[in-house]
FIKOL-28285 format. One record per residue (C-alpha): x, y, z; residue in three letters. Coordinates in steps of 0.02 Angstrom, whole numbers, plus 50000, padded with zeros to 5 digits. Each point is the difference from the previous one (the first is absolute). Layout:
# residues N
<X->X&Y->Y&Z->Z&aa->ALA> $
...
This chain:
# residues 126
<X->49990&Y->50000&Z->50006&aa->GLN> $
<X->50080&Y->50167&Z->49950&aa->VAL> $
<X->49988&Y->50129&Z->50127&aa->ARG> $
<X->50058&Y->50194&Z->49963&aa->LEU> $
<X->50027&Y->50111&Z->50177&aa->VAL> $
<X->50017&Y->50175&Z->49995&aa->GLU> $
<X->50064&Y->50099&Z->50136&aa->SER> $
<X->50071&Y->50181&Z->50045&aa->GLY> $
<X->49862&Y->50094&Z->49977&aa->GLY> $
<X->49937&Y->50145&Z->50114&aa->GLY> $
<X->49980&Y->50176&Z->50036&aa->TRP> $
<X->50109&Y->50130&Z->49934&aa->VAL> $
<X->49995&Y->50184&Z->49992&aa->GLN> $
<X->50024&Y->50075&Z->49841&aa->ALA> $
<X->50166&Y->49991&Z->49938&aa->GLY> $
<X->50064&Y->49840&Z->50086&aa->GLY> $
<X->50054&Y->49840&Z->49961&aa->SER> $
<X->49945&Y->49812&Z->50012&aa->LEU> $
<X->50071&Y->49837&Z->49944&aa->ARG> $
<X->49873&Y->49869&Z->49959&aa->LEU> $
<X->50044&Y->49830&Z->49989&aa->SER> $
<X->49904&Y->49841&Z->49905&aa->CYS> $
<X->50048&Y->49828&Z->50062&aa->ALA> $
<X->49956&Y->49850&Z->49920&aa->ALA> $
<X->49970&Y->49824&Z->50033&aa->SER> $
<X->49956&Y->49850&Z->49908&aa->GLY> $
<X->50090&Y->50073&Z->49839&aa->ARG> $
<X->50163&Y->50061&Z->49969&aa->THR> $
<X->49986&Y->50165&Z->49933&aa->LEU> $
<X->50161&Y->50009&Z->49908&aa->SER> $
<X->49896&Y->49944&Z->49863&aa->TRP> $
<X->49884&Y->50113&Z->49996&aa->ASP> $
<X->49958&Y->50175&Z->49947&aa->GLY> $
<X->49943&Y->50113&Z->50134&aa->MET> $
<X->49897&Y->50131&Z->50046&aa->GLY> $
<X->49929&Y->50133&Z->50117&aa->TRP> $
<X->49822&Y->50040&Z->49972&aa->VAL> $
<X->49897&Y->50124&Z->50107&aa->ARG> $
<X->49814&Y->50055&Z->50041&aa->GLN> $
<X->49962&Y->50169&Z->50082&aa->ALA> $
<X->49814&Y->50013&Z->50074&aa->PRO> $
<X->49890&Y->50000&Z->49873&aa->GLY> $
<X->50089&Y->49952&Z->49864&aa->LYS> $
<X->50071&Y->49866&Z->49877&aa->GLU> $
<X->50145&Y->49925&Z->50028&aa->ARG> $
<X->50165&Y->50078&Z->49920&aa->GLU> $
<X->50158&Y->49941&Z->49942&aa->PHE> $
<X->50139&Y->50068&Z->50082&aa->VAL> $
<X->50158&Y->49924&Z->49963&aa->ALA> $
<X->50046&Y->49833&Z->49926&aa->ALA> $
<X->50192&Y->49903&Z->49970&aa->MET> $
<X->50009&Y->49868&Z->49884&aa->ASN> $
<X->50080&Y->49828&Z->50056&aa->TRP> $
<X->50155&Y->50025&Z->49973&aa->SER> $
<X->50035&Y->50173&Z->50089&aa->GLY> $
<X->50050&Y->50065&Z->49845&aa->SER> $
<X->49849&Y->50120&Z->49968&aa->ARG> $
<X->49873&Y->50096&Z->50089&aa->SER> $
<X->49847&Y->50123&Z->49965&aa->ASP> $
<X->49898&Y->50125&Z->50086&aa->TYR> $
<X->49832&Y->50119&Z->50005&aa->VAL> $
<X->50064&Y->50169&Z->49955&aa->ASP> $
<X->49935&Y->50049&Z->50158&aa->SER> $
<X->50126&Y->49910&Z->50104&aa->VAL> $
<X->50155&Y->50006&Z->49884&aa->LYS> $
<X->50151&Y->50062&Z->50088&aa->GLY> $
<X->49925&Y->49970&Z->50177&aa->ARG> $
<X->49964&Y->49808&Z->49989&aa->PHE> $
<X->50122&Y->49877&Z->49969&aa->THR> $
<X->49958&Y->49818&Z->49978&aa->ILE> $
<X->50147&Y->49874&Z->50035&aa->SER> $
<X->50024&Y->49816&Z->50068&aa->ARG> $
<X->50081&Y->49887&Z->50071&aa->ASP> $
<X->49991&Y->49836&Z->49922&aa->ASN> $
<X->50105&Y->49908&Z->50116&aa->ALA> $
<X->49901&Y->50051&Z->50145&aa->LYS> $
<X->49828&Y->49973&Z->49894&aa->ASN> $
<X->49975&Y->50185&Z->50045&aa->LEU> $
<X->49914&Y->50139&Z->49898&aa->VAL> $
<X->50007&Y->50196&Z->50056&aa->TYR> $
<X->49945&Y->50156&Z->49978&aa->LEU> $
<X->50080&Y->50154&Z->50043&aa->GLN> $
<X->49916&Y->50128&Z->50025&aa->MET> $
<X->50054&Y->50198&Z->50011&aa->ASN> $
<X->49925&Y->50164&Z->50004&aa->SER> $
<X->49825&Y->49948&Z->50035&aa->LEU> $
<X->49847&Y->50068&Z->49970&aa->LYS> $
<X->49832&Y->50003&Z->50079&aa->PRO> $
<X->49929&Y->49937&Z->49823&aa->GLU> $
<X->50105&Y->49866&Z->50029&aa->ASP> $
<X->49895&Y->49932&Z->50125&aa->THR> $
<X->49918&Y->49821&Z->49958&aa->ALA> $
<X->50027&Y->49819&Z->50058&aa->ILE> $
<X->50140&Y->49926&Z->49893&aa->TYR> $
<X->50001&Y->49835&Z->49922&aa->TYR> $
<X->50160&Y->49894&Z->49933&aa->CYS> $
<X->49956&Y->49870&Z->49858&aa->ALA> $
<X->50101&Y->49874&Z->49925&aa->ALA> $
<X->49987&Y->49952&Z->49795&aa->ASP> $
<X->50046&Y->49845&Z->49968&aa->GLN> $
<X->50054&Y->50029&Z->49804&aa->ARG> $
<X->50207&Y->50025&Z->49973&aa->ARG> $
<X->49962&Y->50166&Z->49896&aa->THR> $
<X->50154&Y->50114&Z->49973&aa->VAL> $
<X->49872&Y->50138&Z->50011&aa->ALA> $
<X->49918&Y->50051&Z->50185&aa->PRO> $
<X->49825&Y->49962&Z->50009&aa->THR> $
<X->49900&Y->50157&Z->50031&aa->THR> $
<X->49821&Y->49927&Z->49967&aa->SER> $
<X->49906&Y->49939&Z->50148&aa->LEU> $
<X->49911&Y->49868&Z->49912&aa->GLU> $
<X->50165&Y->49901&Z->49958&aa->THR> $
<X->50064&Y->49970&Z->50180&aa->TYR> $
<X->49962&Y->49830&Z->50071&aa->ASP> $
<X->50016&Y->50016&Z->50182&aa->TYR> $
<X->49973&Y->50139&Z->50128&aa->TRP> $
<X->50032&Y->50043&Z->50169&aa->GLY> $
<X->49861&Y->50065&Z->50134&aa->GLN> $
<X->50078&Y->50177&Z->49989&aa->GLY> $
<X->50075&Y->50125&Z->50115&aa->THR> $
<X->49940&Y->50178&Z->50051&aa->GLN> $
<X->50096&Y->50158&Z->49959&aa->VAL> $
<X->49931&Y->50142&Z->50081&aa->THR> $
<X->50081&Y->50169&Z->49966&aa->VAL> $
<X->49940&Y->50175&Z->50085&aa->SER> $
<X->50036&Y->50159&Z->49946&aa->SER> $
């Protein structure tokens, strides 16, 4: 059984930083493209960041470029999202997701992801 578990969320003031982690059990993440997706209250889920299986390429939604960084540690079966210069509009539940296709391009389509975590809340106050 594949399980993804996010951690690292919390409350932070605007301008602050948080680092989210995604740990997997039941599956070796080094085979998968990984992504972070968020859902703000009353809104649909939104792609945030993705990295391909090898770690050679990443992609971001425009609103987080230059502030967020996705990374992975395949030896530890972990994926991270470093979030800097946080803004109130970044407030959302953040989910990690795994795409079992081994593509060169990072996965930006939410429908393509095969496995999802339960999410971690990030709240940014102004």
